[in-house]
C-alpha positions in Angstrom: 146.0 122.7 97.7 147.8 119.5 99.0 145.1 118.7 101.2 142.7 118.8 98.7 144.7 116.5 96.9 144.7 113.8 99.4 140.6 114.8 100.3 140.0 113.9 96.2 142.4 110.9 96.4 140.9 109.5 99.2 137.2 110.0 97.6 138.9 107.7 94.3 140.5 105.1 96.9 137.1 105.1 98.6 134.6 104.7 95.4 136.9 101.3 94.2 136.6 99.8 97.4 132.7 100.2 97.7 132.5 99.2 94.4 134.2 96.2 95.1 132.3 95.3 97.8 129.0 95.4 95.6 127.7 92.1 94.2 127.4 92.6 90.2 126.6 89.9 87.2 126.5 90.3 83.6 122.8 90.4 82.4 123.3 86.9 80.6 125.4 85.2 83.1 122.6 85.4 85.0 118.8 84.4 85.0 115.9 87.1 85.7 112.7 85.6 87.1 109.9 87.8 85.8 106.8 85.9 86.5 106.9 82.3 89.1 104.0 80.5 89.5 103.2 78.1 92.7 100.7 75.3 93.3 100.5 71.8 95.0 101.2 68.5 92.8 100.1 65.5 95.2 102.0 66.3 98.1 104.6 68.6 96.6 104.9 72.4 96.3 105.1 73.2 92.6 107.2 76.3 91.1 107.5 77.1 87.7 109.5 79.9 86.1 109.6 82.0 83.6 112.7 84.2 82.6 114.7 85.8 79.8 117.0 83.1 78.1 119.9 85.7 76.6 122.6 82.9 76.6 120.5 81.2 74.2 117.8 82.8 72.5 115.7 85.7 72.6 112.7 83.8 73.6 112.2 83.6 77.2 112.5 80.0 79.0 109.8 77.9 81.3 111.4 75.8 83.9 109.7 73.9 86.9 110.4 72.0 89.6 108.4 70.1 92.9 110.0 70.0 96.6 108.2 69.7 99.9 109.3 73.1 100.7 109.8 76.0 99.8 113.4 76.4 100.6 114.3 73.2 98.9 112.1 74.1 96.2 114.4 77.6 95.7 117.5 74.8 95.7 115.5 72.0 92.8 114.8 75.4 90.7 118.4 76.3 90.6 119.5 72.6 89.6 117.7 73.2 86.3 119.3 76.0 85.7 123.0 76.8 84.0 123.0 80.5 85.8 121.9 81.4 89.3 118.4 83.0 89.5 118.2 86.5 90.5 114.7 86.8 92.6 114.6 90.7 92.5 113.3 90.9 89.1 110.1 89.3 90.1 106.9 91.2 89.0 104.2 88.8 89.1 103.3 86.0 91.4 100.8 83.3 90.0 99.0 80.7 92.8 97.6 78.0 91.2 93.9 76.8 92.4 94.7 73.7 94.3 97.4 75.4 96.6 94.9 78.5 96.9 92.3 76.3 98.2 94.4 74.7 100.4 96.5 77.9 101.8 98.8 79.9 100.7 100.4 80.5 104.4 103.8 78.7 104.0 104.5 80.6 100.4 103.5 84.1 101.9 105.4 84.2 104.9 108.7 83.2 102.7 107.9 85.9 100.6 107.7 88.6 103.4 111.3 86.8 104.7 112.7 87.4 101.4 114.1 91.6 101.4 115.2 91.3 97.7 111.4 91.0 96.4 109.9 94.3 95.9 106.7 95.8 94.9 105.1 93.2 93.1 101.2 92.2 91.5 99.5 88.7 92.9 96.9 86.7 90.8 95.9 83.6 91.3 94.4 81.0 88.1 91.8 78.9 87.9 93.9 76.3 86.4 97.5 75.5 86.7 100.0 78.4 86.4 103.1 76.2 84.4 100.1 76.3 81.4 99.5 79.7 81.7 102.5 80.3 81.7 103.1 78.4 78.3 100.6 80.3 77.2 102.6 83.3 76.7 106.0 82.1 76.7 106.2 84.0 72.8 105.2 87.4 74.3 107.2 89.5 76.0 108.5 88.6 79.4 105.9 91.5 81.5 103.2 90.6 79.3 101.7 89.5 82.1 102.2 92.1 84.4 101.7 95.0 82.2 98.2 93.2 81.2 97.3 93.0 85.0 98.3 96.8 85.4 96.0 97.9 82.5 93.4 96.5 84.0 93.5 97.4 87.0 94.5 101.2 85.4 91.2 100.9 83.0 89.4 98.0 83.3 87.6 97.6 86.8 89.8 95.5 88.5 90.9 96.7 91.9 94.5 97.7 93.2 96.5 94.9 94.9 99.9 94.4 95.0 102.3 93.1 97.8 102.0 95.8 100.4 98.6 95.6 100.0 98.6 91.8 100.6 100.3 92.0 103.4 98.2 94.5 105.4 95.3 92.2 104.4 96.8 89.0 105.4 98.6 90.0 108.7 95.9 93.0 109.3 92.4 92.7 110.9 89.0 93.2 109.5 89.7 92.6 106.3 90.3 89.4 103.7 92.7 89.2 100.8 91.7 89.5 97.2 93.7 89.1 94.3 92.5 89.2 90.7 92.2 85.3 88.4 93.4 84.7 85.4 92.1 82.6 82.6 93.0 80.8 79.5 90.1 81.4 77.3 88.7 78.9 74.4 90.7 80.9 71.9 94.3 79.9 73.9 94.0 83.7 74.8 95.1 84.7 78.7 92.6 86.9 80.2 91.5 88.3 83.5 88.2 87.1 84.6 87.2 88.1 87.7 89.0 88.0 91.4 89.4 84.9 94.4 88.3 86.2 97.6 90.4 84.4 100.5 90.0 84.0 104.3 92.6 84.0 105.6 94.8 82.0 103.5 92.3 79.9 101.6 90.4 80.4 98.2 86.7 80.8 99.5 84.7 82.8 96.9 85.2 83.7 93.1 83.4 86.4 91.5 82.2 87.7 88.3 83.7 90.4 85.9 81.2 92.6 86.8 81.3 91.7 90.6 84.8 92.2 90.6 84.0 96.0 89.3 81.5 96.5 91.7 84.1 95.6 94.3 86.6 98.1 92.9 84.1 100.9 93.0 83.3 100.2 97.1 86.9 99.9 97.5 89.5 101.8 95.6 90.3 105.6 95.0 90.6 104.6 90.7 87.0 103.8 89.7 87.5 103.4 85.9 85.8 100.8 84.2 82.9 100.3 82.0 79.3 98.8 84.0 76.6 97.3 81.6 73.3 96.8 82.8 69.9 96.1 81.0 67.4 99.0 79.9 64.0 99.3 79.6 63.1 102.5 78.2 60.5 103.9 75.8 59.2 100.5 74.6 62.7 99.4 73.8 65.0 96.9 75.4 68.7 96.8 75.4 72.5 96.3 76.9 73.7 100.1 77.5 77.3 100.2 78.5 79.0 103.3 80.6 82.3 104.1 81.2 83.1 105.8 85.2 85.3 107.5 84.5 85.6 109.1 87.8 84.0 108.8 91.8 83.8 108.5 95.4 82.5 106.2 98.1 82.0 105.9 101.5 81.1 103.4 103.9 79.3 103.7 107.0 77.2 102.1 109.9 73.9 103.1 111.0 71.3 101.2 113.4 68.6 99.6 111.9 66.4 98.0 115.0 68.9 97.4 117.7 71.4 95.8 114.5 73.8 97.2 112.2 73.0 98.5 108.9 75.9 99.4 106.4 75.4 102.3 104.5 77.4 102.3 101.3 77.0 105.5 99.0 78.6 105.8 95.4 78.8 109.2 93.3 80.3 108.4 90.2 80.9 110.4 87.2 79.8 108.2 83.8 80.5 108.6 80.1 77.8 107.6 77.8 78.4 106.8 74.1 77.2 104.2 71.3 73.6 104.6 72.7 70.9 103.4 71.1 68.9 106.0 68.8 65.8 105.7 70.7 67.7 107.6 73.6 68.0 111.1 73.1 69.4 112.7 76.3 68.6 116.0 75.1 65.2 115.2 76.1 64.9 115.4 79.9 62.6 113.0 80.4 65.3 110.5 78.5 67.8 111.6 80.6 66.2 111.3 83.7 65.0 107.8 82.7 68.2 106.6 81.9 70.2 107.8 85.3 67.3 106.4 87.7 67.9 103.4 85.4 71.7 103.1 85.9 71.6 104.3 90.1 69.2 101.5 90.5 71.0 98.7 88.6 74.4 100.0 90.4 72.9 100.3 94.0 70.8 96.6 93.9 73.8 94.7 92.6 76.2 96.4 95.2 74.1 95.1 98.0 73.5 91.8 96.1 77.3 91.4 96.0 77.6 92.6 99.9 74.9 89.8 100.9 76.7 87.5 99.0 80.2 88.6 100.8 78.5 88.3 104.0 76.9 84.4 103.0 80.2 83.3 102.0 82.1 84.7 105.4 84.3 86.7 103.6 85.1 90.3 103.9 87.5 92.3 101.0 86.0 95.5 101.5 87.0 95.7 104.9 83.9 96.0 106.9 85.5 94.7 109.7 88.2 96.9 110.0 86.1 100.1 109.9 83.7 98.5 112.9 86.4 98.0 114.5 87.9 102.1 114.2 84.3 102.7 116.2 84.9 100.2 118.6 87.2 100.1 121.4 86.1 96.1 122.7 86.8 94.8 119.2 87.5 91.0 118.2 87.9 89.5 114.9 86.4 86.5 115.7 83.3 87.7 118.1 82.8 90.5 114.9 82.7 87.9 112.3 80.7 84.9 114.4 78.4 87.1 115.6 77.8 90.4 114.3 78.8 90.3 110.7 76.4 87.8 109.6 73.5 89.8 111.1 74.1 93.4 109.3 71.6 94.2 106.8 73.4 96.7 103.7 71.8 99.6 101.5 73.4 100.9 98.1 73.1 104.5 97.6 74.4 105.5 93.9 74.3 109.1 92.6 75.1 109.3 88.4 76.5 112.7 87.0 77.0 111.9 83.3 80.0 114.3 82.2 80.0 113.7 78.2 77.7 111.6 76.0 77.8 110.4 72.3 75.4 108.7 70.0 75.5 105.9 67.9 73.1 103.2 66.3 
């Protein structure tokens, strides 16, 4: 009995000692950063930070600072806040257009070395991050992260986070790609396509529709809406179909001594709000609609693949797939000699799972 008492007392004392070693901060005595934007301002590196300002109000606060390097930038930000910044709660990184074009390497290298940073989303903007962040000050601090999460889950944006960025940036045979945020004509923040990088520099922006096609060729989650022009039964209309699931496969075949990339898409779709002149109970109408949809996706997927090729970028990871089947793979040689000469063939098979009729 005496031994059990000593054991219990020892556990209590040890717990108190360990608790005293853990850093602790009161929530209203730290600045919890949720969104951080980086850009270039002349020759300086500029940061914009949004954090909940619990000490003064219920609304988030925005501060900006500029310095010559990332380490000095963090110090400059601290000088403008009455409380120390806590970087462990960062949920979204935003890179401005100028920095994206000049190169993200200095920031990415710094992020990779910080053990406090967890899984976060990364986006770019076609403007400046501080302008974008100012538009969200009346929103929840997690508004932008939730916007990206929703777009990835249901609205045709490919998966993107810090871990995927590590793989794309430090790995070979694939290029980085990030969602693009913009402020529309009504002063609302929205997701508008993606930016494709070569090494650490922005090389190409693609539209919302092209972004969804990229998702169909890369992600397991294929949810989103695809719109196409339909000419059928003497009528014309733009039809939107919701893709709910599917699979993709990318393989290489020889074509007259050249490498051909074969992309196969098997997609399950929902059809709703169809024009009254489409009757899917008629086998002819159903077949015409399916063929038109399959042809549209295949054609536009091939065009997008050629666009990536013409701009020297590879967000699909074709180089990585090629490497897996070639022992003497060289990334430099592949993108200089083989990638530019590749041809493409996309084949789409559609299965209609649900339908509806509208006028």
